[in-house]
Phi, psi and omega in degrees: 000029185299157184287141174243112185298324179294317179294322180293320177296320178302316180293319179301310185286327178294324178294315180294322178296317182300328181287347178267354186258149171253102187249115183248346181211171185297322181296314179296321179296319180295318179296319180295319179296318178296319179297319179297315181300319179295315182292323178297321183282322191246338184214059186308318185290346180280351180282149177297129184216158171248175176299326177296320177296316181295322178296317181293326176301319178294322176298317179298319178295318179295322179297320178298318180294312188281316187270339184248320184266318186302318181298340183247009185282151172290154184305321183290345182263348188298310184299321179294318179295317180297316181294320179295317179297318180298317179299319179297318182289322177295321177295322179299316180293326179293326177285320184221094180303341177261022174281086188294330177298314181296318179299315181294319182290323175296319180297324179299328179277324187277329183285125186284351182213162176300320182297316180290325176295318177301316182297319178299313183296316184287328179291335184251359187294325180296318178297313181297317179298312183297313182292321182292314181294328177295317179293323178296314181295324178296319179297316181295326183275352188286330184075010180289159174304129179068031182300323180292322177293316178301318180298320178295314181297321178296328184281336188302318178300326176293317178302317181292323178297312181294320180295319177294320178297318178298318180295319178292321178299321179299310182296328181276004176084010179263075191290321180291322176295320177302313180295323179299315180290323176298316181294327177296317178298313183294327177293320179283328186222083182302333178283350171056062176299333181275355183057035180295335181299331180296316176295321180297322177304315182290322177297320179294325176296318179294328179275358181056044182254084182293322179295317178297322179296317179296319180295319180292322177296322177295320178300316180296320180299322181283328192249346181239081190293338181279007179242073186288332183252157176302137180268174187298319182298318179294317181294320179293317178297318179295320178296319179297318179295318179297316180296322179300322181269010176079016180268081183294326179294316178295318179298318179295325179297317178292323177296319179296325177297323175296316181295325181282331189266345184232138178290143178056032183295328181299316180294318182294315184288331180285327182273323179050051180288152176253139180248154172292145180293149169296137184274319177289314180190177173305135185301138179279116179229163181291130178303137177064024178265170176299322179299322179295320180294319177302315180296315181296317180296320178298313180292338182272010179302334180296334176260326180294322187266008180289140177088174183256132178213140184297335181277355178079012182260348188090160185298310181291320179300318179290323176301316181292311185297330183267355181297133181305327180293322179291316179301313180298317180293322179296313180297321178297318178298316180296321179298320181293339178263006176080024181235047185302310185294321178300320181295314181295317179299317180300315184281342177270357171107000000 
């Protein structure tokens, strides 16, 4: 349920547009909706907007550059994309000093280390929380058309700030703080639009809290209905806990569930590649897709790389990569892509 900046901007402007219309019947409402879609697509600037709306539009454009284009850019294009995104975010802050998404995204570029980025986020979280909740409460008390929708949209930057803070705390080894920020998001938003529970699963694995992991998984089952099966983060955390207590059979069972639940899982688990984090928010990918597993495995490096191992993968990472089921699945994937001999050669050394 990760955030999509383009979709969020559409909702922001459609709400503001709706407040300018006098809609008395279904026909008029349908015509108004069609008019909004045309103007959003072809004449965006003609829609009613505030400085806050314009700032978020710049954030959405910067997010497209950094999270969608930059990872696939040629080396010669990288500096230009980074500079353009930075310019857009600086303009967003100049339009709306309380554009917390832009402030957070600029800090991600400016802070030279995870630790310094964590310090920036934690030093400013009280201000962001206070201002966001004040705006949310004002929206709810206003009685305006779509006040409940406005309150949700106003709250999203705080959710993203806290989710980013939790992720940075995890990487910096502050597992209890990471869990604390995740729980704050989940308390405000049980449906977990920020997917904070994924970070919480990994924090609970690092804290060796099996009961807490089970309780959080139960919470997700009740509140996130579009996730009927265990996701990769939960399975990886469960596998890590089983391996920690020496339950190799249990660890293998969770590993097999990953192989059964995700396409090309053998290749993903054997390589355990790391990806750059999404800057606007966790990247939006299709649930239970290969892309989701790649993302989950990358974020789970904190558990895969734990401990000392001669292969440089960490104890759990090496256990996974060497498991016969993973090897078999990898070779099967390679065969389906017409590279049978390469796969066998690769796995034989």
